[in-house]
Steps between C-alpha positions, in 0.01 A plus 500: 500500500543828316225592253699594193199659334409755767191721517339618178573874492459637147650846444269800505403617152295777346322322217452739208499259210208379287399259777496377762430821685566549870247307706265711709589439869131438568513213252807346663338533841185327376707217353657437842165429668401143601405246235146370457373190326370559149142409592497670839201738498731781607718437194214463252371836629841647410473339156167674451655834598780444247243450226304810602812716515624362167174611337557848638851525354402349163194731494270210421191320622619167355409213730810314383766720656761323709877434511690210351746367758808574292691782331362748249625290211298206629192722500560577133555133425188399695289734287647380172506128577141515630361689199700358207438161342731351237441663164337817634596819316647754744614853419782626723626858513879521534708811550732375774631208702170405660310500175755243386423302813128501422580366153715220643241390756218509245706288261569250779122477549466394137361827367541624145659827601468809284749754637440871454841655545587857581827684547637466852431827681173565315138403564322260268274639230138383555457497120768230479308292756184546293679389184625185673148424623366540147725211395290225656276392786690574820438383854727736694699823477779522759662836581753625755351803677831625640812382320771517766777425252443838329281706735208515254138522620261345247146644478247217515153646451509532121666158463222351716236653274670364188549158661135468600386613155676186374338285771833429670614532862753756623765398752719766664826443686481755783789362707675834530201734487260365762511729803710769331278630222142448395405147393131554425406145404124548472496848347761411238341167413793273593377141519790360704783680676794358691742669737779438750556586864860626492482825306257784575326293769828475700447144617768232449474305178283192523136597438339582165161674522274418205152610400276387217143556395213266413600489131846372588362255754260358241798430273691331784201288605410415141835358392502187287838391637649484847710793618861388451598614850335374816652758733423798273149391400285808567186287503629302796649807665167682476339211689778513761431871560122452488277425803530129414876517582593226254820340634746590224827590676619625837504878481823672613340644811759767571492621140121530516542709816757716323285554193199582714699768683647638175152531350368652821774763483380593150142521626605715796700741284232516230553437130519864383746613774712190444519555126585868564781398738652272238474777239653759734811303588546356152483849349744632763745224410469583129555868575817408686614274216460790259688722746793261478500536122372145444220400262212255518468216252208523258308790352149437624297774666479492883150345496647202312783452752494316830509781759702291746766354270774706339698333218824701481736494204853406608731778377780415259821406681322403824524141624137400560578206729764683703254778578242253631761309697630817669148614585445173685841474663542864603142618555291184540278608208385250240391614154417279205680390186327435166403208276569390145594776255507755783739304721792721600329802344253614764449496876154461646422687821169426669310695765230245575279445802683554829813599305319809366626742763675834476809394692555205268480724193746752644744235625495326164570822309784599733655152481463483122668838459792387716548172316467659155762760588748217552409382148592839358143628464473865595197682635469806721545400867170385655321573172285189519397550861427869444285423197301246703456747785378758250244253370375425851469873569301559180275211599437665836659223705826670600561519877642853446710487817208473744604515868175395667682187626825567688620140447599472865691830526283626787602243761728494803767769512294769332570847645 
């Protein structure tokens, strides 16, 4: 009998969108190793390593630091559903698609949501957060650290200070930022932070690292009502990841392996060098974008922009979808579209995790130039690639034509 489905052979892609990023080969290799039972001592030792490595990446000493067995959105929802009780006043900062998502989830939890809205492409004003907190006793302030819909990086330290002055908790969505830029949970005073595995950590989607301090845990343990979700109950999940190994669910063993290896790769590279690598390649991409005569969306200063996500304004007369389709079909490169009011108006190009490599930046710029030329957009030949090369040279990372490796030219037949 002929198998009409055949082998699963997905096409090769260079993933340069806002997530997922390209998986680190070390992660994929780890995920292919043999399965263990969830209470096997060898597996619980791996769970302990995941918690230790997660503390390193979150820059925290929080005991409660572990992954939720689900996507980054589930990590956000676990935090909100575990902290919020019906009727709680919650202030949510919104200046993009994922701020809107925080509002929706908080409302579903029964919160009285007070949105603090900002213009898409701009950071939120801490004074506006303070004004919202002055309006009544508030349990929680929820903020998106890195808004992938616009490329904005929201400072958190001042908002944490304001939040704590009003005796509220601060929750930060760090789905896109963890592993790519500093997420200093303890130093900034973030009470609970949630992340995802598929962006700067370069692990497939399916694990959501979370961390929360004793103040947040006291709120979770002191609830008057049951958490509305069993699966996303952080109180139960904390017991599952504790030495007591409370039997809550069967962990996705291969995903735990993958996350462990992704976090280990961050530890091996070091936080400062890893952040510098993301900045280097993101800045090179932006230099190339400028070389092509394109502009970035938003007017925030570089320190308020995600260094690994470039939101690019689609030029007038250019078909946004056709450009993305041709990049995939002709070059195997995926870049991202936009949401809501920005749909059809910007592209989002990400250089996250394992995708943050020089060859990916240069290939993307060359491909984009080629595709845009077919749309009638004119730039000097190779302008984008040359601008990126110039940036690498200024940064001191240019290969400068070194010939210390003959690349196999010294073999048989040499005379």
